[in-house]
C-alpha positions as CSV (number, residue, x, y, z in Angstrom):
1,R,232.7,158.6,43.6
2,I,231.0,160.5,40.8
3,Q,227.6,159.2,42.0
4,I,228.3,160.2,45.6
5,L,229.4,163.6,44.5
6,F,226.2,164.0,42.4
7,E,224.0,162.9,45.3
8,G,225.7,165.4,47.5
9,M,224.9,168.2,45.1
10,T,221.2,167.3,45.0
11,C,220.2,169.1,48.1
12,P,221.9,172.5,47.3
13,L,220.5,172.3,43.7
14,Y,217.0,171.6,45.1
15,L,217.2,174.6,47.5
16,G,218.5,176.8,44.6
17,Y,215.5,175.8,42.5
18,M,213.2,176.5,45.5
19,Y,214.7,180.0,45.9
20,L,214.3,180.8,42.2
21,A,210.7,179.6,42.3
22,L,210.0,181.7,45.3
23,L,211.6,184.7,43.7
24,A,209.6,184.2,40.5
25,F,206.4,183.9,42.5
26,L,207.1,187.1,44.5
27,T,208.0,189.0,41.4
28,A,204.8,187.9,39.7
29,L,202.8,188.8,42.8
30,L,204.4,192.3,42.9
31,A,203.7,192.8,39.1
32,L,200.0,191.9,39.6
33,R,199.8,194.3,42.6
34,V,201.3,197.1,40.4
35,L,198.8,196.3,37.6
36,Y,195.9,196.3,40.1
37,V,196.9,199.7,41.5
38,L,197.4,201.2,38.0
39,C,194.0,199.8,37.0
40,C,192.4,201.5,40.1
41,I,194.1,204.8,39.1
42,H,193.2,204.7,35.4
43,L,189.9,202.8,35.3
44,S,188.0,203.9,38.4
45,S,187.2,207.1,40.2
46,L,188.4,206.5,43.7
47,P,187.6,209.3,46.1
48,V,190.6,211.3,47.4
49,A,189.3,211.4,50.9
50,S,186.6,209.8,53.0
51,D,183.0,211.2,52.9
52,D,183.1,211.4,56.6
53,P,183.9,215.0,57.5
54,F,185.1,214.0,60.9
55,K,187.6,211.4,59.7
56,S,191.2,212.7,59.7
57,V,193.1,212.6,56.3
58,T,196.9,212.7,56.5
59,L,198.1,215.2,53.9
60,L,201.6,215.3,52.4
61,V,202.4,218.5,50.4
62,V,205.4,219.1,48.3
63,A,206.1,222.8,48.1
64,G,208.4,224.4,45.5
65,S,210.0,227.8,45.6
66,G,208.4,231.1,44.5
67,G,205.1,230.8,42.6
68,H,204.7,227.1,43.3
69,T,204.5,227.6,47.0
70,A,202.2,230.6,46.6
71,E,199.7,228.6,44.5
72,L,199.9,225.7,46.8
73,L,199.0,227.7,49.9
74,Q,196.0,229.2,48.1
75,L,194.8,225.7,47.4
76,L,195.3,224.7,51.1
77,R,193.1,227.5,52.2
78,C,190.2,225.8,50.4
79,L,190.7,222.4,52.1
80,P,188.4,221.3,55.0
81,R,189.8,220.8,58.5
82,Q,189.8,217.0,58.1
83,Y,193.1,217.3,56.1
84,N,195.1,217.0,59.3
85,P,197.9,216.4,60.1
86,R,199.8,218.1,57.4
87,H,203.4,217.2,56.4
88,Y,205.4,219.4,54.1
89,I,208.4,218.6,52.0
90,I,210.6,221.4,50.6
91,A,213.9,221.6,48.8
92,D,217.0,222.0,50.9
93,T,218.1,225.1,49.0
94,D,214.6,226.7,49.4
95,K,215.1,229.5,52.0
96,M,211.6,231.1,51.8
97,S,209.0,228.3,51.6
98,E,209.4,227.2,55.2
99,E,208.7,230.7,56.5
100,K,205.7,231.0,54.2
101,I,204.4,227.7,55.5
102,E,204.9,228.6,59.1
103,R,203.1,231.9,58.7
104,F,200.3,230.2,56.8
105,E,199.7,227.6,59.5
106,E,199.8,230.1,62.3
107,A,197.2,232.2,60.5
108,E,194.9,229.3,59.9
109,E,191.9,229.6,62.2
110,G,192.0,226.9,64.8
111,G,195.3,225.5,63.5
112,V,196.0,221.8,62.9
113,S,197.2,219.3,65.4
114,R,200.5,218.6,63.9
115,V,202.6,220.1,61.1
116,T,206.0,218.9,60.0
117,V,208.4,220.3,57.5
118,S,211.2,218.1,55.9
119,R,213.9,219.0,53.5
120,V,215.2,216.9,50.6
121,P,217.8,217.7,47.9
122,R,216.4,219.2,44.6
123,S,215.9,216.8,41.8
124,R,216.8,219.4,39.2
125,E,218.0,223.0,39.5
126,V,216.8,225.7,37.1
127,G,218.9,225.4,33.9
128,Q,220.3,222.0,34.8
129,S,220.6,219.5,31.9
130,Y,218.2,216.6,31.7
131,L,221.1,214.1,31.6
132,S,222.7,215.3,34.8
133,S,219.3,215.6,36.5
134,V,218.9,211.8,36.3
135,L,221.7,211.5,38.9
136,T,220.4,214.3,41.1
137,T,216.9,212.8,41.0
138,L,218.3,209.4,42.2
139,Y,220.1,211.2,45.0
140,A,217.0,213.0,46.0
141,Q,215.1,209.7,45.9
142,L,217.2,208.4,48.8
143,Y,216.5,211.4,51.0
144,A,212.8,211.4,50.2
145,A,212.2,207.9,51.5
146,L,212.2,208.7,55.3
147,P,209.8,211.7,55.2
148,V,207.3,209.7,53.1
149,L,207.6,206.6,55.3
150,L,207.0,208.7,58.4
151,A,204.1,210.5,57.0
152,R,202.3,207.5,55.3
153,P,200.0,210.0,53.6
154,D,196.4,209.4,52.6
155,V,196.7,212.2,50.0
156,L,199.8,213.7,48.3
157,L,199.2,217.1,46.9
158,V,201.8,218.5,44.4
159,N,201.8,221.3,41.9
160,G,204.9,220.9,39.8
161,P,208.3,221.4,41.5
162,G,210.9,218.9,40.4
163,T,211.3,217.9,44.1
164,C,207.9,216.2,43.8
165,I,209.0,213.4,41.5
166,P,211.0,211.3,44.0
167,V,208.2,211.9,46.6
168,C,205.5,210.7,44.2
169,V,207.5,207.6,43.3
170,W,207.9,206.7,47.0
171,V,204.2,207.3,47.7
172,F,203.2,205.1,44.7
173,T,205.6,202.4,45.9
174,M,204.1,202.5,49.5
175,R,200.6,202.3,48.0
176,V,201.6,199.2,46.0
177,L,203.0,197.6,49.2
178,G,199.8,198.5,51.1
179,L,201.6,200.9,53.5
180,C,199.4,203.9,52.8
181,R,196.4,205.0,50.8
182,G,198.6,207.3,48.8
183,R,196.2,209.2,46.5
184,I,198.3,211.5,44.3
185,V,196.7,214.8,43.2
186,Y,198.7,216.9,40.8
187,V,197.6,220.4,40.1
188,E,199.1,222.0,37.1
189,S,200.2,225.6,37.2
190,I,197.9,228.2,35.6
191,C,200.9,229.3,33.6
192,R,200.7,226.1,31.7
193,V,198.3,227.0,28.9
194,N,199.0,224.7,25.9
195,T,201.4,222.0,27.2
196,L,201.9,220.2,30.5
197,S,205.1,220.6,32.5
198,L,207.7,217.8,32.5
199,S,206.7,216.9,36.0
200,A,203.1,216.4,35.0
201,I,204.0,214.3,32.0
202,L,206.2,212.1,34.1
203,L,203.4,211.6,36.7
204,L,200.5,211.0,34.3
205,P,200.8,207.2,34.7
206,I,200.7,207.1,38.5
207,A,198.7,210.2,39.6
208,D,195.1,209.6,40.6
209,H,194.1,213.1,39.4
210,V,195.9,215.6,37.2
211,L,194.0,218.9,37.4
212,V,194.5,221.6,34.8
213,Q,193.2,225.1,34.6
214,W,192.9,225.5,30.8
215,P,190.4,223.5,28.8
216,Q,192.7,222.9,25.8
217,L,195.0,220.9,28.1
218,Q,192.2,218.4,28.8
219,H,191.6,218.0,25.0
220,K,195.3,217.4,24.4
221,Y,195.8,215.1,27.4
222,P,192.7,213.0,28.1
223,R,193.9,211.9,31.5
224,C,193.7,215.5,32.8
225,T,190.6,217.0,34.4
226,Y,189.7,220.6,33.6
227,I,188.4,222.3,36.7
228,G,188.7,226.0,35.8
229,R,190.8,228.5,37.6
230,L,191.8,227.4,41.0
231,V,194.2,230.1,41.9
232,S,194.6,233.7,40.8
């Protein structure tokens, strides 16, 4: 009876080992893919967009409130028309950025073919403790998934609002999975003279380019690229 029972258990045990082996293989494959993407980010200079001026580049922009949005719109004025369509993500408590974005796009000569604006919860409110912001960031992470999945950006442009952290994580994840090109460009605010913002520090490992407007920041953080004053 013991022998019969043991033989009956052989098939389930074998299947269990097969599932574990498959899980280990997929985990190793995913780890190698993550390492490959990180190597591409840190060891090579991949272009942000195609050299072909007629090839469309899907742009995803995370706009913050106040000065963040003003700086970002000044940057967008310098971009060629190939950055089209444009998708914007703003915080759900931001009452002014959507109006600024709409006025900006209406004023753009020729306009773009498609512009969308999505709202997600803030990762961290002004003055909120870092401990409690962990939970709100995870909450925002859930809401950020759908806009990023629908946009499937070639380029993600951010300049510091806390809302950008969940978006950047999703874009990096989609890039690892091969669902988008997902080049992340972080532009540090001109107000940051001697130290990077918390958002910039968190994104240093996964951002393709971290652009700073003060030379001392490049000396302090070698991954940064000093490009002079972008906005006034």
